[in-house]
N, C-alpha and C positions, 0 to 999 in steps of 0.2 A: 441441575445447572453445573457447568464445568468450571475448571480452574480459571479460565479467562473471563467467562461470562459473569461470574459472581463478583468480579471486581467492578466497582463503580468508576466509570470514566466520563469525562466531558467530551462530547462529540462536536462541540462548537468549533467552527462556525456552521457546521452542517445541520440540516434537519434530517431526522431519522424516521423511517417507516414505522407505523404502529406494529405491534406484535402480530405476527401471522400475515402481515400485508407484504406484497411484493413491490419492489421498486418499479416506477413507471418505465416502460420500454423506451429506449433512447430514440429520439427523433432523427430524421435524415441528417447525415453528417454534412451534406451540402448546404444546410441552413445554419444560421447563427445559433438557433436554439439547439440543434443537434451537436454542434461543436461544443456548446456549453454543457450539454449532457455528458459528453466524453470527458471533458476537462474535470467536471464535477466528480464523475465516477472514479477516474484515475486518482484525483487528489484525495478522495475519500479512502481509496485503497492504500495510498501512501501513508495517510494518517493511521489507519489500522495497523499497518506494518510497523510503523514507528512505535506505536503504543505496545504492540506485541513484543517487539525486541526489548523495549524498556522494561516491561513487566515480567519478561522471562527470568530476569535475575531474581525477582521476588518470588516467583512461582517455583522455579527449580533451584532452590537454595543450596542444594548439595553440590552444585557445580563450582569449579575453580574460579578464581578471579580472572584468569586468562579468558575463559569462556564468557563470563559476565561482561568483561571489558569489550570483547568482540561484539557481543550483542548491543552494548551501549553505543559502540562506534556505528553499527548498522542502523540503530535507531536515529542517530544524528544525521546520517546520510539520507534516510527516508524522509525525515523532517525537512531537510534541505530541498528535496524534490517536491514535497508538499508545498513549501513556500514559493518555489518557482511557479507552480501551477496556480496557486492562489493569486500571485502577483499578476500573472497573465490574465486570469479571469477578471481581476480588477481593471486592468488596462482595457479589456474588451467590454467592460461594464456588464459582466455576467454575474447574476445573483447566485451566490453559493447556496442559499436556502430555498431557491425556487422549487426544486424537486427533492423529495425525500430520498435518502439512501438506505440501502438494505444492510443489515448487520449479519448477513449470512457468512461473509468471510470471517468476521470476528467470532461468530459461533463455531465456525469450523476449527478454530484453534483449540477448542475444548477436546477435540479428538486426540490431541497430543498428550499422551499420558506420562511421557518422560522427556527429558531434554533431547535425547537422540531422535525421537519422533518429531519433536519440534524443529530441530535443525534440518532434518530431511524435508519436512513439510514446507519450511520457509525457503529452502533452496529451490524446491519445485515451484513455489509461488513466485519467487524472484524470476525464475526462468520464464514462466507464463507472462509475467509483466514485461520482461525484456522482449519477448516475441511480439506482444501487443504494441509496445512502444515502437518497434521497427515498422510494424504495419501502419500505425498511425502516422509515422514520419512519411512513409511513401504516399499514403493517401492524402495527407494534408499539404504536401509540397506545393500543389497548385492552388489549393483553397486558402491556406494561411501559412506561408513559409516561416513566420516567426514561431508560431506554435509548433510547427513541424520540427524545427530545430531544437526546441525544448524537449520534445519527445525523443528525438535522436540522441540528445545528450543523456537523458535519463536511461535509455536503452543501453547506451555505451557504459554507463556507470553500473548498471545492473549486472553486467558481466563480472565486474569486480565483486559485487555483493554476492553473487552466486558462488564464486570461488571462496570468499570468506565464509559463507554459510556452510559450504562443504568442508572447509578446513576446521570449522568448529566441531564437527562430528568426531574428528580425530582426537580432540581434547576432552570430550565428554566422558564422564565416569559411567561405566556400564555395570 
């Protein structure tokens, strides 16, 4: 078990797949259930990112307060995105717990053996999230413009997060 996986965290309000079980494949985005699957998936990714940035300060204790403060700022931003998505799910009456979520992203943080690897990993993860957010925005414009706008705003803010995550690597002790 790695540095992140050994820390006990609360995944509420999400339900989690059993060990070794894969998350259910998302349903068609053109259906309310499929939209719920995407919102749930992205919200869970935001929760994992927020927790990872928060816990990085405890895991990589040798880092400066500058680095730790940047991680805490990013954690707050990710939590803000999580709350936007959860609020939208509530508006649409989408049950957060309806389908279990995979911890594969969370377990992938364990590959980060030092703060430098973590910073690079998170910058890359933020980039993938930004790209997905832009695609969801384009796809959802005709299906659900309100949700599309949320994804657009998240993608826009992820650009800043990517820059911050890359900046962190300049402050990390090697």
